[in-house]
C-alpha positions in Angstrom: -13.0 -8.3 12.4 -10.2 -6.4 10.4 -8.6 -9.7 9.7 -11.8 -11.4 8.5 -12.6 -8.2 6.7 -8.7 -8.6 4.7 -9.7 -12.4 3.6 -12.3 -10.7 1.6 -10.1 -8.1 0.2 -8.0 -11.1 -0.8 -10.8 -12.5 -2.8 -11.7 -8.9 -4.5 -7.7 -8.3 -5.4 -7.3 -12.0 -7.1 -10.5 -11.7 -9.0 -9.8 -7.9 -10.2 -6.4 -9.1 -10.9 -7.5 -11.8 -13.1 -10.2 -9.6 -14.7 -7.5 -6.6 -16.1 -5.0 -9.5 -17.3 -2.5 -9.5 -13.9 -0.4 -12.5 -14.5 1.6 -12.4 -10.9 0.0 -11.2 -7.7 2.1 -11.7 -4.2 0.4 -10.9 -0.9 2.1 -10.3 2.0 0.3 -12.9 4.3 2.4 -13.4 7.1 6.1 -11.9 7.8 8.4 -13.8 9.7 8.2 -11.4 12.0 4.9 -11.4 12.9 5.4 -14.4 15.1 6.4 -11.5 18.0 2.7 -10.6 17.5 0.5 -11.6 20.8 -0.4 -15.5 20.6 -4.1 -15.0 20.2 -3.7 -12.5 17.2 -1.4 -14.8 15.6 -3.6 -17.7 16.7 -6.4 -16.2 14.7 -4.0 -15.4 12.1 -3.8 -19.2 11.5 -7.0 -19.7 11.6 -8.2 -17.7 9.2 -5.5 -18.8 6.8 -6.4 -22.3 7.2 -9.9 -21.3 6.6 -9.3 -19.4 3.6 -7.4 -22.7 1.9 -10.0 -24.9 3.2 -12.6 -22.9 1.8 -11.6 -21.0 -1.1 -9.0 -23.6 -2.7 -11.3 -25.3 -5.0 -12.6 -22.1 -6.1 -9.4 -20.8 -7.1 -8.5 -23.9 -8.9 -11.7 -24.0 -10.7 -10.8 -19.9 -11.8 -7.4 -21.8 -13.2 -5.4 -19.7 -10.6 -1.9 -21.3 -9.9 -0.7 -21.0 -6.0 2.4 -20.5 -5.0 3.6 -19.6 -1.7 7.4 -17.9 -0.8 9.0 -17.7 2.8 10.7 -20.2 4.9 8.7 -23.3 5.1 10.9 -25.1 7.7 9.8 -25.7 11.3 6.1 -24.6 10.2 3.6 -25.2 12.9 1.1 -28.2 12.7 -1.0 -28.3 9.6 0.1 -25.4 8.1 2.7 -26.7 5.8 0.6 -29.7 5.0 -1.9 -27.2 3.8 0.3 -24.8 1.7 1.6 -27.7 -0.2 -1.9 -28.8 -0.8 -2.4 -25.4 -2.3 0.6 -25.7 -4.5 0.3 -28.8 -5.8 -3.7 -29.0 -6.7 -3.1 -25.3 -8.3 0.7 -26.4 -10.3 -0.7 -26.8 -13.7 -3.1 -24.2 -13.8 -2.3 -21.7 -16.5 -4.1 -18.4 -15.0 -2.8 -15.6 -12.8 -0.3 -16.8 -10.1 -1.2 -15.9 -6.8 1.7 -15.9 -4.9 1.4 -15.8 -0.9 4.2 -14.5 1.2 4.0 -16.7 4.2 6.9 -16.3 7.1 8.4 -14.8 4.8 11.3 -11.7 5.4 13.2 -10.3 2.2 16.2 -10.5 4.7 16.0 -14.0 5.6 15.5 -14.9 2.3 18.5 -13.6 1.0 20.3 -14.9 3.6 19.1 -18.4 2.9 20.0 -17.8 -0.8 23.6 -16.6 -0.3 24.0 -19.2 2.5 22.9 -21.9 -0.3 25.9 -20.0 -2.8 28.4 -21.0 0.2 27.9 -24.0 0.6 28.0 -24.6 -3.5 30.9 -22.7 -3.5 32.5 -24.8 -0.4 32.0 -27.7 -2.6 33.9 -26.5 -5.6 30.7 -26.5 -7.6 31.1 -22.8 -8.1 34.0 -20.0 -7.8 33.3 -16.7 -6.3 33.5 -14.7 -9.2 30.5 -16.8 -10.8 28.0 -15.8 -8.3 26.0 -12.7 -10.4 23.0 -11.2 -9.5 21.2 -13.9 -11.7 22.5 -16.8 -9.9 21.6 -15.1 -6.8 17.9 -14.3 -8.2 18.2 -18.5 -9.0 18.2 -19.3 -5.3 15.8 -16.7 -4.1 12.2 -18.0 -3.1 10.8 -16.0 -5.9 13.0 -17.6 -8.6 11.2 -18.0 -12.1 8.8 -15.6 -10.8 8.9 -11.9 -12.7 10.2 -9.0 -10.4 7.1 -6.6 -9.9 6.3 -4.1 -11.8 4.2 -2.4 -8.9 4.7 -2.9 -5.0 1.6 -1.3 -3.2 1.7 -0.5 0.5 -1.5 0.3 2.1 -2.4 1.8 5.4 -0.5 4.8 4.5 2.8 3.4 5.9 5.8 4.6 3.7 7.9 1.8 3.8 8.3 -1.8 2.5 8.8 -3.7 5.9 11.1 -6.4 4.3 9.2 -7.1 1.6 10.6 -8.4 -1.9 13.7 -6.0 -1.2 15.8 -7.3 -4.0 12.9 -8.0 -6.7 11.5 -4.5 -6.0 15.1 -2.4 -7.0 13.4 -1.2 -10.4 10.0 -1.3 -9.3 7.3 1.4 -8.8 6.4 2.0 -5.2 3.1 3.2 -4.5 1.5 4.2 -1.3 -2.1 4.7 -0.6 -4.2 5.4 2.7 -6.4 2.5 2.8 -6.2 0.1 5.1 -6.3 -3.4 3.7 -9.8 -4.7 4.6 -10.9 -1.5 2.8 -8.9 -2.5 -0.3 -11.6 -2.7 -2.8 -11.6 -3.0 -6.5 -11.9 0.4 -7.3 -8.9 1.1 -4.8 -7.0 -1.2 -6.8 -8.0 0.0 -10.5 -7.4 3.1 -9.1 -4.0 2.5 -8.2 -3.0 0.8 -11.8 -4.2 4.4 -13.2 -1.7 5.8 -11.3 1.1 3.6 -12.4 -0.6 3.4 -15.8 1.2 6.8 -15.7 4.4 6.6 -14.5 7.7 6.4 -16.5 9.9 3.4 -16.1 13.4 3.9 -17.1 15.4 1.0 -15.2 18.4 3.6 -14.1 18.6 4.8 -18.1 17.2 7.8 -19.7 13.7 8.6 -21.0 13.2 7.1 -24.6 11.7 10.1 -27.2 8.1 8.6 -28.9 8.3 9.7 -32.6 4.6 10.7 -34.1 3.8 10.4 -37.4 1.1 12.1 -39.2 -0.3 12.2 -42.4 
C-alpha cells in the first residue's frame, strides 16, 4: 500500500514542479541494488511501474512533460525496457518539464560504465589520458545533457545519498526531511523549496556582497 501511495506522490510532485517552474525533476524509482529485495516486493514494484507508464503516459504527454530514463538498461526483465523506451520516444519532443526517472540506477555503476567507455576510446587511440576532463566524464554519464541538480531531497529521515547522483550532486544543496515518500505532498514540496530559497550557494567560492542603492 505504501508503494501504491508513493505513485500518487509521484503525480503530485510532477504537477507541483510544473506549476512552480522547475525544469528538471529526477525521481529515484528503482536502484540497481533494489533487485536484492524480496522477490514479491520487486514483482509488485515492477507491476506498479508498468501500470504507471501505461496509465499516466498519455496524461504526461498532454501536459507537455518530457520523460528521460537514466540507469543501466541492459538485461532488464521482460517488457520493462520496451515500456521505458516507449515513454521516452512518445515524449521526446515535448518542451515542458523533463521528468527524469532513475531506474535500475546506481551512481557508482553509472560512473563505472562512463569510465569503461572512456577507457575504450583511449585504447582505440581516439583519446589520450590527459584529455579525460570532468566535462568529458560528464558527457559519458547517463545524465549527459541534463543540468546538475540544484537541490537533492531525501525523504524518510535518512541522512545519506544512497548511491544517488554522486557525481552530479557535488555542489547541490542537500535537504533531509522526515516525511516518507508516500507522504510527500504538495505542501511538503513547497516547504522544501522555501528552505532551499534561503540557502546561499557559493560553489566553493566566497559569499558575494550585495549592494543596495536608495534614493
